[in-house]
C-alpha positions, 0 to 999 in steps of 0.5 A: 613644553620642552622637557619635565619628565615624562617617563617611557613606560611604566617602568620609567627607564627613560625618567631615570637616566635623565636623573642620572644624567643631570647627576653627573653634570651637577657633581662638577658644579659649585654654588654661587658665592655669598657675596654674589648672591648679597649683590643680586639680592641689594641690586633686586631690592634697590630696583624694587625699592625705585619702582615703589618708592621705598627705602631699606637698608641692607644689614651685614647679614643680608637682612632687610630694614623697610621704611616706613613701617606702616606700608609693610603690608604693601611691601611684602606683597611687591617682595612676593612679586619679585620673586615669582618673577625671578624664579620664572626668568630663572625657570625659562633659563632652565629650559632652554638650557636643557633644550640645547642639551637635548639637542645635542643628545645622540638620541635626538639626532636618530634619523626620523624613520629610526625615531619612528621605529623606536616611538611604535612601541607606544599606543596612540592613547592609553586609558591607564595613567600608568602607560605612556602612550603618544599623546603623552610623549609630544609633552617631552619637548620640542624635537619630539614633538615636531617628529612625532607630528611629522611621521604619520605611521605613529597615528594609524592605530585608531582605539575605538574606546578613545575620547571623541576630541582625539579622533580628528587628531589621529585621522588628520596626523595619519594622512592616508595611510592604512589604519588599525581598529582596536577595541579594549573597554576598561571592564573587559581589563577589570574582568580579567582581574576578577573583578566581575561587576562589569555595569560599573561607571566606567563601562556606561561612560565607554558605551556613550563615546561609542555610536559618534566614534563609530560613526567616524570610523565606519566613515574610513572603513576603506583604511582599515588594514588590521581589526583587533578587538576584544569584546564584553557581551554588550559591545558586541552588538554596538561593533557588530556592524563594523565586522560586516562594513566594507573593508577592502584593504584590510588584511588582519582580522582579530576578535575575542569576546569575552564572557563569563560563561564559556557555553556562549558564543556570538555570532555568525557576523558575515565578512563584507565582499574583498579581497582574501585576509592573511591572518583570521583570529576568532575566540568566542565568535563565529562567522560564515565559513564559507566567506571567500575573503578566507583563502590565501591565509598565512595565520589562522587561529579558531578558538573557544567556540561550539559552532566551529568550522566543519571538517570539509569546511576547515579543510576548503580553508586550508586547501585555498590557503597554500602560504599558511604559516601558523594553525590553532585550534583551541577548544573547538567543536565541529558542528554534527553536520558535515562530518564526511570525509574529505574525498579531494587529495590531501591538502599540503601545507608546505609552509607550515611551521606551526600547528596547535590543537588544544582540547579540540576532539580527536575529528579535527586531529583525525583530519589533519593526519589524514587529509593534509601533509605539512612536511615542514612544520617543525611545531606540532602540540597535540593536547587532549584531555581524553583517555588513550582509549576515545583516541585509539583510532587517531592514534592507530593513524598517527603512528601506523607503521611508515607513516611519513607525515609523522616520520616528517614531524618527528624530523626523522626524513632526511635525504641522507642514510643517517640515524638522528637523534631524538629526545623524548620526554615522558611525563605524567601527562604527556610526551615531547619530543624534540629534535634538531636538523643541523644541516636545515637548522630547523627545530623539530618539536611534538608535544602530545598531552593526554589524561592516559597515555600508556596505550600509546606507547607502544605504538610509538615503540613499534613505530621507531623501531621499525623505521629506517633507519631507526633513531638515536633516542635520548629518553627522559622519564619523568616521575610517575611517567607510565614507562612500563619496561626498557626492552622496547627501547633497548635498540634505540637508547643512546641516553637515559634518564629516569627520574624517582626511585621506581623508575630508578629502581626499574633501570638498575635492574633491567641494564643488568640483564640482557635482552636475548639470555640466548646471545651472550654477545657484546650487543645483547645487553639490555640497551647495548648503545647506551652511553649516558646513564642518569638515575635522578632520586628527588628529595620529595619522593618519598620511597626509600632508596637506602635499598637500592646500593645493592642492586646498583653494585650488582649492575655495574658488577656485572655490565661491565666487570670483566667478571660479572657474568659470562660473555663479554661486558657491555660497551662502558658509557661515557657518562653515569651519574647518580644524583640524590640526597647524602642523608638517604644513602648513608653508605653510598659515599663510601662506595664511590672509590670502589664504584668507579674501580668498575666503572671509571665515568661513574660519578655521584651528585649531590642534589 
């Protein structure tokens, strides 16, 4: 039990390191000489002959002659026995040497608490032979075995699908530390891999093991700190009583039920009275949402159910959880009742850093925007497949002029009266806002995913143009994104990156104009503050863009040439990049030098 190559993890990195360790030492070693081998062989055979009353003659080539010949059958057995004794002796010698070498390794001189942190990455037990567990690591060497046995925190995970023979070991080694109860049966894994036959032998055997293990687990319910269940249909009924057991030490509750049909929801179960939870994650399972244990939450993750909390129930949970940091609602539908407006003051979530509302309709989004305040939330993800017209009321609320909640999410609120830099990415199915506060060292991300958001753009444009001070915008427009014109973005843009011949052509035409034809000043040009321009023609864009050479030449000549138009030219950008495939511009490359004479920062980049 002193080595024998147990790999740490499926990748076998430890085994590879062990192999390289051996190889390095062996390169400087030599095999014993032939004379030494012959001498040892002669001594061994002489002892064997004396013990068994035999005679042999050893030749020059290490061959043997045995007398008398009729007894050779017994002699062969004796030699085999001698060989096995010699091999066993050598194995013991090698094992002892390896043990001494292992103890001299720096890794095995680590303090016990540091070794515990490393080994905590491994599960107590795993049904897969490809995953190394704590039970496997017991076999590495005596030092590891003694360390693992004497580190109670390595034994605090209690998987309900573990073979019953290991349960007493977990309870004994974990001492009185809090336990993490987990359940991920083999059939769930196979179902996730696309195998729909859940009634297989593995599931039947696993379910037969559950009753005894459940009773033992219930007896330790006062030690449960965390419940983490991923259940199949059949397992939920068996485990439901665990969810309703008294759990005075429970802090984290995570339950996910896997069904072939997405319309089914298990429950509701009733959580036994006890102290407030810190984390709650329920997917495709519901509960009584008025539980007093849903107060003081730090993380709330609900999804995949048509029996979600009502708007008032959700807001009540949030109002009782001022330390909430993460809120996620996915594929959630509130009941028809309880849709009345929140009558209390807006809920202040000062510590909220992540908000995700995905495919959960406009009721939850509207309630969160109108009835909560999260001034320091750096990541907001609103994803719904509904078209803009179905979200018009919500959009009007979010992007109402002067909405400080939205400004805070965008990172525009600051104590200093300075223009903030805001990165905006327009894609086919969404808008991504990014900002960074260098003083607070905080990132702000707002992602709006929508099947159709062209009606939303005017609201965003007006909101940004009326905020004081208006932000400096870096706008990136993807192919087929619904951008109609740059006119509304003109006061905002400092950087423009458009992709696809359609958007590139529109940019060439619009940037050659003045936003105010009556004003011939320097600031009257479309997007006068532009310092970076990138026009990117992608290879798979089927539209012919060879005809854009003329508009490009016209743009540079009119906007930045002293002789191009009436009035002063626009301020030259620090960078103007034209990205494309040379085969799409047969005459373009010969004009680069001429274009650079007009605009020195102009560069052509091969895609």
